[in-house]
N, C-alpha and C positions, 0 to 999 in steps of 0.2 A: 504493499500499499504506499509506504513511504517513497518508493521510486516513482510511483505514479503521480503523487503530488508534487514531487520534485520535478518531473517532467513537464506537468501542467503549469508550474511556476516558470520554468524556463521558456515555455512557448508563450506565455502571457508577457514576459520581459522582451522577448524577441518581436512580438506584434507591437508593443508600445515603442520599442526603439525604431521600428520600421515606420509607424505613425509620426514619430518626432522627425525623422529624416524626410519623410515625404512633405511635411509642412515647415521645412527650414526656411529661414530668412534668405531669399535670393539676392546674391550681391556679385555683380561682376563688371567688367569694363573691357572693351575690345576696340581695335582700330585696324583697317586695312585700306590698302591703296593699290592702284595698277596705274603704271604709265607704260604705254606700248606706243612707241613711235612709228612702228610699222602699220598698224591698224588705226592708230588715233584714239584708242580706247584709253581714256583717262578718267579715273573715278577714285573716290576716297569715302569712307564711312568710319564713324566712331559712334560708340554708345556706351553709356554708363547705367547701371541699374543698382539701386539700393532698396530693397523691399518692394514696394508699390510704386516708387518714383523711378521713372525712366527719362533719361534725357540723350539726344544724340542729334547727328547731323550726317547728311550724305550730299554728295555733289558729283557731278558728271558732266561731261562734254556731249552735247547732243549732236546727232549726225548732221543737224542743219548749221552747225557752227555756234550756237548759243551755249552758255554755261548755266545749268541749274544747280541751285543749292537749296536743300530743304532742312530747316532746323525743326526739331520736334521735342515735345515733352508730353510726359503722361503721368498722372497719379491718380488716386481713388477720389479725390475731391474735385479736380477740375476737369478730369477725363483727358482725352487725347487732343492736342493742340499742335498744328504744323503751320510753318510759315514758309512759304515757297518763293524764292528769287529767281528771276531769269535775267541774265545779263548778255549784251551783244545783240547782233542783228542777224536774223536767219538768212542764209543764203543756199540756194540749190544750184550746183553746177549743171551746165547743160549736158556735159560728157562725164561720166564716172570713171574713176581710175581703172587701172590694169586689173585683170583677174588675179588674185592672190590664192596661195594654197590654203590659207585660212590656220595655219599653225601658229600664227603670232610671234614669229621670230623677232629678235631685237627688243623685247619687253622686258619689264621687271615688275616685281610685285612684293608685297609684304604683309604680314598679319602679326598682330600682338594681341594676346588674350591673357587677361588677368582675371581668374575665377576664384572666389572666396566661398567656402562652404561652411 
C-alpha cells in the first residue's frame, strides 16, 4: 500500500510541475536581418516579450523601391497596435532584370535569440 501511495504522490508532483511549466512567464527577445545584394532582399525584424507585453519592429524594401517600417506593441490592456510607415516613391521598371537561378548568392544574414524560461 505504501508503494501505491508513494506512486500517486509522485504522479501528483509531476502533474503540478508540468502545469507550472505550462503557465510559465514568457520572456524572450530576438532580432534578425537579411542583406542580399544579388536579389535586393533587404529586411530586418526585432521583438521583445515580457509576459503579456510584446514590442517589435520590422522593415523591408518593397519590390517597387519603397521602404516599409512597421512598429508594433501589444498587451492585455491596450491590445495590438501597429504603426506603418512607407518611405520613398514607387517605381516600376519597363523591363525586368535577367533571370537568376534563385539561390541568393552574395547575401548575408544574421539571427540573435535570447530566451528566458
